[in-house]
C-alpha positions as a Markdown table, in Angstrom:
| # | Residue | x | y | z |
|---|---|---|---|---|
| 1 | Unk | -54.8 | -14.2 | -109.5 |
| 2 | Unk | -54.4 | -16.6 | -106.6 |
| 3 | Unk | -54.5 | -15.0 | -103.2 |
| 4 | Unk | -51.2 | -15.3 | -101.4 |
| 5 | Unk | -50.5 | -15.4 | -97.7 |
| 6 | Unk | -49.7 | -11.8 | -96.7 |
| 7 | Unk | -46.5 | -10.8 | -95.0 |
| 8 | Unk | -44.4 | -7.7 | -94.3 |
| 9 | Unk | -40.7 | -7.8 | -95.1 |
| 10 | Unk | -38.9 | -6.5 | -92.0 |
| 11 | Unk | -35.4 | -6.7 | -93.5 |
| 12 | Unk | -33.9 | -7.9 | -96.7 |
| 13 | Unk | -30.5 | -9.5 | -96.0 |
| 14 | Unk | -29.7 | -10.0 | -99.7 |
| 15 | Unk | -29.7 | -13.8 | -99.6 |
| 16 | Unk | -32.8 | -14.1 | -97.4 |
| 17 | Unk | -35.7 | -12.1 | -96.0 |
| 18 | Unk | -36.9 | -11.6 | -92.5 |
| 19 | Unk | -40.7 | -11.5 | -92.7 |
| 20 | Unk | -43.6 | -10.9 | -90.3 |
| 21 | Unk | -46.7 | -13.0 | -90.9 |
| 22 | Unk | -50.0 | -12.1 | -89.4 |
| 23 | Unk | -52.3 | -14.8 | -87.9 |
| 24 | Unk | -53.8 | -17.2 | -90.5 |
| 25 | Unk | -55.7 | -20.4 | -90.8 |
| 26 | Unk | -54.8 | -23.7 | -92.5 |
| 27 | Unk | -56.4 | -26.9 | -93.5 |
| 28 | Unk | -53.9 | -29.7 | -93.0 |
| 29 | Unk | -53.3 | -33.4 | -93.6 |
| 30 | Unk | -50.6 | -35.4 | -92.0 |
| 31 | Unk | -48.9 | -38.0 | -94.2 |
| 32 | Unk | -46.3 | -40.6 | -93.3 |
| 33 | Unk | -44.2 | -40.9 | -96.4 |
| 34 | Unk | -41.0 | -39.5 | -97.9 |
| 35 | Unk | -40.9 | -35.7 | -98.5 |
| 36 | Unk | -42.0 | -35.9 | -102.1 |
| 37 | Unk | -44.7 | -38.6 | -101.7 |
| 38 | Unk | -46.2 | -36.8 | -98.6 |
| 39 | Unk | -46.6 | -33.6 | -100.7 |
| 40 | Unk | -48.4 | -35.5 | -103.5 |
| 41 | Unk | -50.6 | -37.6 | -101.1 |
| 42 | Unk | -51.5 | -34.7 | -98.9 |
| 43 | Unk | -52.6 | -32.5 | -101.8 |
| 44 | Unk | -55.6 | -34.4 | -102.9 |
| 45 | Unk | -57.7 | -34.5 | -99.7 |
| 46 | Unk | -57.0 | -30.8 | -99.2 |
| 47 | Unk | -58.0 | -30.0 | -102.8 |
| 48 | Unk | -61.2 | -32.1 | -102.3 |
| 49 | Unk | -61.9 | -30.0 | -99.2 |
| 50 | Unk | -61.7 | -26.7 | -101.0 |
| 51 | Unk | -63.6 | -28.1 | -104.0 |
| 52 | Unk | -66.6 | -28.6 | -101.7 |
| 53 | Unk | -66.1 | -31.8 | -99.7 |
| 54 | Unk | -67.0 | -30.0 | -96.5 |
| 55 | Unk | -70.0 | -29.6 | -94.3 |
| 56 | Unk | -71.2 | -26.5 | -96.2 |
| 57 | Unk | -70.6 | -28.1 | -99.7 |
| 58 | Unk | -68.8 | -24.8 | -100.2 |
| 59 | Unk | -66.1 | -24.2 | -102.7 |
| 60 | Unk | -63.2 | -22.3 | -101.2 |
| 61 | Unk | -60.7 | -20.3 | -103.3 |
| 62 | Unk | -57.2 | -21.9 | -103.8 |
| 63 | Unk | -54.5 | -19.8 | -102.2 |
| 64 | Unk | -50.7 | -19.9 | -102.1 |
| 65 | Unk | -48.5 | -21.3 | -100.8 |
| 66 | Unk | -48.9 | -25.0 | -100.1 |
| 67 | Unk | -46.9 | -25.5 | -96.9 |
| 68 | Unk | -45.1 | -28.7 | -95.9 |
| 69 | Unk | -43.5 | -29.3 | -92.5 |
| 70 | Unk | -41.9 | -32.4 | -91.1 |
| 71 | Unk | -43.7 | -33.1 | -87.8 |
| 72 | Unk | -41.9 | -36.4 | -86.9 |
| 73 | Unk | -39.3 | -38.4 | -88.8 |
| 74 | Unk | -40.9 | -39.4 | -92.1 |
| 75 | Unk | -44.2 | -37.7 | -91.3 |
| 76 | Unk | -45.2 | -34.4 | -92.8 |
| 77 | Unk | -48.1 | -31.9 | -92.4 |
| 78 | Unk | -49.2 | -30.6 | -95.8 |
| 79 | Unk | -51.3 | -27.5 | -95.5 |
| 80 | Unk | -53.4 | -25.1 | -97.6 |
| 81 | Unk | -53.7 | -21.5 | -96.4 |
| 82 | Unk | -57.3 | -20.4 | -96.1 |
| 83 | Unk | -58.4 | -17.1 | -97.7 |
| 84 | Unk | -57.9 | -14.2 | -95.4 |
| 85 | Unk | -61.5 | -13.2 | -95.5 |
| 86 | Unk | -62.6 | -16.6 | -94.2 |
| 87 | Unk | -62.7 | -16.3 | -90.4 |
| 88 | Unk | -61.6 | -19.3 | -88.3 |
| 89 | Unk | -65.2 | -19.8 | -87.1 |
| 90 | Unk | -66.4 | -19.7 | -90.7 |
| 91 | Unk | -64.3 | -22.6 | -92.1 |
| 92 | Unk | -66.6 | -25.5 | -92.8 |
| 93 | Unk | -65.9 | -28.8 | -91.2 |
| 94 | Unk | -64.1 | -31.3 | -93.5 |
| 95 | Unk | -65.8 | -34.5 | -94.5 |
| 96 | Unk | -62.5 | -36.3 | -94.6 |
| 97 | Unk | -61.4 | -37.0 | -91.0 |
| 98 | Unk | -57.8 | -36.6 | -92.1 |
| 99 | Unk | -58.3 | -32.9 | -92.8 |
| 100 | Unk | -57.9 | -30.7 | -89.8 |
| 101 | Unk | -58.2 | -26.9 | -89.4 |
| 102 | Unk | -55.2 | -25.3 | -87.7 |
| 103 | Unk | -54.9 | -21.7 | -86.5 |
| 104 | Unk | -51.4 | -20.1 | -86.7 |
| 105 | Unk | -50.5 | -17.1 | -84.6 |
| 106 | Unk | -48.5 | -14.2 | -86.1 |
| 107 | Unk | -44.8 | -14.8 | -86.2 |
| 108 | Unk | -41.4 | -13.7 | -87.6 |
| 109 | Unk | -39.8 | -16.0 | -90.1 |
| 110 | Unk | -36.6 | -16.2 | -92.1 |
| 111 | Unk | -37.2 | -17.0 | -95.8 |
| 112 | Unk | -34.9 | -18.1 | -98.6 |
| 113 | Unk | -36.5 | -18.3 | -102.1 |
| 114 | Unk | -35.5 | -20.9 | -104.7 |
| 115 | Unk | -36.9 | -21.8 | -108.1 |
| 116 | Unk | -37.2 | -25.1 | -110.0 |
| 117 | Unk | -39.0 | -28.3 | -109.2 |
| 118 | Unk | -39.3 | -29.1 | -105.5 |
| 119 | Unk | -37.4 | -32.0 | -104.1 |
| 120 | Unk | -36.2 | -33.0 | -100.7 |
| 121 | Unk | -32.5 | -32.7 | -101.8 |
| 122 | Unk | -33.1 | -29.2 | -103.1 |
| 123 | Unk | -35.0 | -28.1 | -100.1 |
| 124 | Unk | -32.3 | -29.5 | -97.7 |
| 125 | Unk | -29.6 | -27.7 | -99.7 |
| 126 | Unk | -31.4 | -24.3 | -99.4 |
| 127 | Unk | -32.2 | -25.0 | -95.7 |
| 128 | Unk | -28.5 | -25.5 | -95.0 |
| 129 | Unk | -27.8 | -22.1 | -96.7 |
| 130 | Unk | -30.6 | -20.5 | -94.7 |
| 131 | Unk | -29.4 | -21.9 | -91.4 |
| 132 | Unk | -25.8 | -20.6 | -92.1 |
| 133 | Unk | -27.2 | -17.2 | -92.9 |
| 134 | Unk | -29.2 | -17.1 | -89.7 |
| 135 | Unk | -26.1 | -18.0 | -87.7 |
| 136 | Unk | -24.2 | -15.3 | -89.5 |
| 137 | Unk | -26.8 | -12.7 | -88.6 |
| 138 | Unk | -27.2 | -13.9 | -85.0 |
| 139 | Unk | -30.9 | -14.9 | -85.5 |
| 140 | Unk | -32.3 | -17.8 | -83.4 |
| 141 | Unk | -34.5 | -20.5 | -84.9 |
| 142 | Unk | -37.7 | -21.4 | -83.1 |
| 143 | Unk | -38.0 | -24.8 | -84.8 |
| 144 | Unk | -37.0 | -26.7 | -87.9 |
| 145 | Unk | -37.3 | -25.5 | -91.5 |
| 146 | Unk | -40.4 | -26.1 | -93.7 |
| 147 | Unk | -41.2 | -25.4 | -97.3 |
| 148 | Unk | -43.7 | -23.3 | -99.2 |
| 149 | Unk | -44.7 | -23.9 | -102.9 |
| 150 | Unk | -46.5 | -21.2 | -104.8 |
| 151 | Unk | -47.1 | -22.6 | -108.2 |
| 152 | Unk | -49.2 | -25.3 | -109.9 |
| 153 | Unk | -47.5 | -28.4 | -111.2 |
| 154 | Unk | -47.9 | -27.5 | -114.8 |
| 155 | Unk | -45.8 | -24.3 | -114.5 |
| 156 | Unk | -42.3 | -24.9 | -115.9 |
| 157 | Unk | -39.8 | -25.6 | -113.2 |
| 158 | Unk | -37.5 | -22.7 | -113.9 |
| 159 | Unk | -40.5 | -20.3 | -113.4 |
| 160 | Unk | -41.7 | -21.9 | -110.1 |
| 161 | Unk | -41.4 | -20.0 | -106.8 |
| 162 | Unk | -40.5 | -22.1 | -103.7 |
| 163 | Unk | -39.2 | -21.1 | -100.3 |
| 164 | Unk | -37.5 | -22.6 | -97.3 |
| 165 | Unk | -38.7 | -21.0 | -94.1 |
| 166 | Unk | -37.5 | -21.1 | -90.5 |
| 167 | Unk | -39.6 | -19.4 | -87.7 |
| 168 | Unk | -37.6 | -17.3 | -85.3 |
| 169 | Unk | -37.6 | -16.8 | -81.6 |
């Protein structure tokens, strides 16, 4: 089974969860394209990295989710989570200069799950629902929403797990 980014559910509000994530490491590519194309274009260099295109010629296990965050208008960071047993100092250097290693400190995040094929319009719809739920509960966002995709592209859409996430203050 694919290793997933660990978290603790602090509270289940019914329509969304409040989660605490520990520190973790990512490999990341920044793509200037629309939401969908950025996700597709960012995937390949990251996959090549974990397939052994790195300074150690080392294969690294695929994990979930694939995270995508808009970092500027029309520009997205697409990221793979590194396995939890791979320390930041042990991550081999990427051969592709577009691939960067990023450390993420532990944080609290509001998360709303959704199924189906991922698309920008679906993500935006769920994000609006999540933002409304945060306001209802008096929670304060620390930034903009981002997405997480857990399943491979060959999994039927109705069985796919996706999430909209908003980090909290």
